[in-house]
N, C-alpha and C positions, 0 to 999 in steps of 0.2 A: 323748665319744660317749655318749649316753644310750640306755637301753633302755626299752621299755614295761613297765608293771607286770607283776610275775610272777604267773602264774595257777597254781592248784592242779589237779593231775590225778592220776589213778590208772591206771598202766599196766595193760592188760588189759581195761578197759572200752571197748567199741566201740559207739558210738551207732548205733542202727538206725532211728531215727525220732524225730520231735519228742515224742510222748507218752513214749517210753522215756527220752529225755534229761531231760524234766521230772521223771519219777518218780525217776530216779537222783539228780538234783540235790536233790530234796526229801529223799530218804533220807540223803544225805551231809550236807546242811545240818542235819538233825535230830541226826545223830551227832556232827558236828564243832562245831556251835554258831555257824557263820558261813556266809553265802551262798557257793554254789559256782556259777560260771558254767557254762552248759551246754556251751559250746565247749571247756571245759577237760576234759570227759569223754572227748574223742576220744583214741584210742590214739596215742601217739607212738613212733615207731621210733627206737631208739638208733643213732647212727652207729657204724660199725665201726673207723675208723682210730684209731691210738693217740692219746691225748689227755692233756693236763694236766687234772687233776681235783681239786677241793676241795669238801668238803661241811661244813655247819655248821647249827646250829639257831638260830632266832630265835623263841623261845616268846613267845606273847602278841601277836604281830603278824599281821594279815591280809596276804596276798600283795599286795593293792592298796596297802598302806602301806609297802612295801619298794621302794626305788629303787636301781638299779645304774648306775654309770658307769665308763668306762674311759678313762684318760688317763695319760700319762707313765709307762707301764709298770706301772700300778697298777689294781687293781679296787677300787672304793669302794662299799660297801653302806651305805645309810642307811635306817633304819626310824623312823617317827614315828607314835605312836598318841595320839589325843585323845578325851576323853569328857567329858560334862558340858555346861554352858551357859556363857555369857559371864561370869556372876558366879562360877561355881564350876567351873573346868575343870581336869581332870587330864591332864597331858601326859607321855608316856613316850617316850624316844628311845634308839636304839642305833646304833652305827656299827661297821663292820669294814672293814679294809683288807688286801688280799692283793697281794703282789708277783708279777707275772707273770714266770716264769722265761725265760731266754734261749732262743730257738728256738721259742717259742710264737707262733702267729699272733694278734696282738692284735685284728685286725679281725674275728675270728670267735669272740670270747668270748660264751658263751651261759650264761644263768642260768635255773634252773627249780626247782620244788619236787617232790621225788620222793614215792613212796607212803609213806615213813616220816616224812614231814613235815620232811625235811632240805632245806635250800637247797643246790643244787649249782651250782658255777661250773666250767665246763670250756671248753676250746678245743683245737683240733688243733695238733699240732706242724707247723712249716713243713717240707715235704719236703726232704731233703738233695739237693744238686745231682745226685748220682749216681743218685738214685731218681726223678728227673724224666724224663719222656719227651721226647726231642728228635729232630727230624728230621735225617737225614744227607743231605748233598749228594752227588749222583751225578756223578762226574767222567767225562767222555768221553775215552777213549783214542784218539788220532788213528790213522789208517791207517798201517801201517808202509810205509816206502819199498820194502822188500824183502819177499819172502814170509816167512811165519812170524809169531810173536807176540813180536817183539823189544820193542815198546813195552810190552806187558803184562808181559814178563819183567822189564823195568826197573822197572815200577811195583810188582811183587811182591817185588823184592829186599828182604831184611831184614824180611819180614812172615811170621813163622812160622805165624800162624793164617790160613787161607784157605778160603773156601767159594765155589764157583762155581755159578751157576744159568743155565740157558738160558731167557731171557725174550725171545727174538727175535720172538715173535708180538705183543709189546706195544710200543707207542710209548714213548719215554723219559718223556713227560709223564704217562703212566698208571702209572708205577712209583713206589712210596713205600717208603723205608727208614727205620726209626726205631730208636732205642736207648733202653732203659730199664734202667739198671744194666748188667749184662753180658748182657742179652737183646737180640738183634737181630731185628726183625720186618720181613719183606719182604711187601708186598702189591702186587697189580697188577690192574687191571680194564680190560676192553675191551668196548665195546658199540657195534655199528654194524650197518647194514643192507647186506647183500651180495646182489645179484640178487633183490631182493624178499624176502629172508629175513633176519630179525633174528638176528645172531650175538652171543652174550655169552660172554666168557671171564673167569675170575678165578683168581687165584693167591694162596696164603697159605703162608708158611713162617717158622718161628722157629729161631734158632740161639742156643746158649748159648756165650758166649766163655769159655774157661778162665780161672781166677782169676789165673794168672801172666801173662796178656796185659794190655796197657794199653788198656782200653776207651775211654779219652778220646782215643785216637789212631786209632780205627777209620777205615778208608778204604774207599770204595765206588767201583768203576770199572766202566764199561760199554764194551765194545769194539764196533767197527763191525758185527760179526755178531750183536750183541744178547746177548752173554754178560755176565752181571753177576757181579762178583767182589768179595767182602767180605774185607778183610784187617785184621789188627791186629798190632802189634809186641809183643815181649816187654816186660813191665813192668821198668823200670830197677831194678837191685838197690840197696837202701839201704845206704849206707856205714856201717860201724860207727863209732860215736862213742866 
């Protein structure tokens, strides 16, 4: 996987118009001794997630002379500078190889030059499974043959964590339950026209499942009356080895 040539930029400079970009480009070119593209003067926002980060210097090379590729778990940086004519040519090359650690998203490796003229290679870590948001299936509890909540009581057996919500005004298809880590998010939206009047309803609620509960076994049930119940069992105790 190849990347386009690296461009120089200085964080904090925000181009406001073509004349200003040209002026800043001219000033930086005079200071640094090599051309600076105007698009590189635009301010770049750093991403906030945790990343793998490496920086290094390649003195004497213009960003356009540096190429970066990613393959087989490695980042390969190659720089080549030529000057002179066909009869008398000076060629200077430099290479650098970085091993991408396990858990880093190789498809999102990014390389740029920072304001200190350091080349920076970075990539986000792949989110852990427990940190990824996942949608939970809502199971319908059938009507009990006799009066009472016998079916729900059976479903709730052995589930120490339990939260119940009255969502009877929402259709099942309008309810979404998601889990991210030990956070359970419930949302519901209803929008329809009744007697010529448009009626909109929405519901949002979050629950934090205790650390001693097994979040991977969270169960969501909805009874015939529209009551939504979220349950989780106790986390199994680890046996002493």
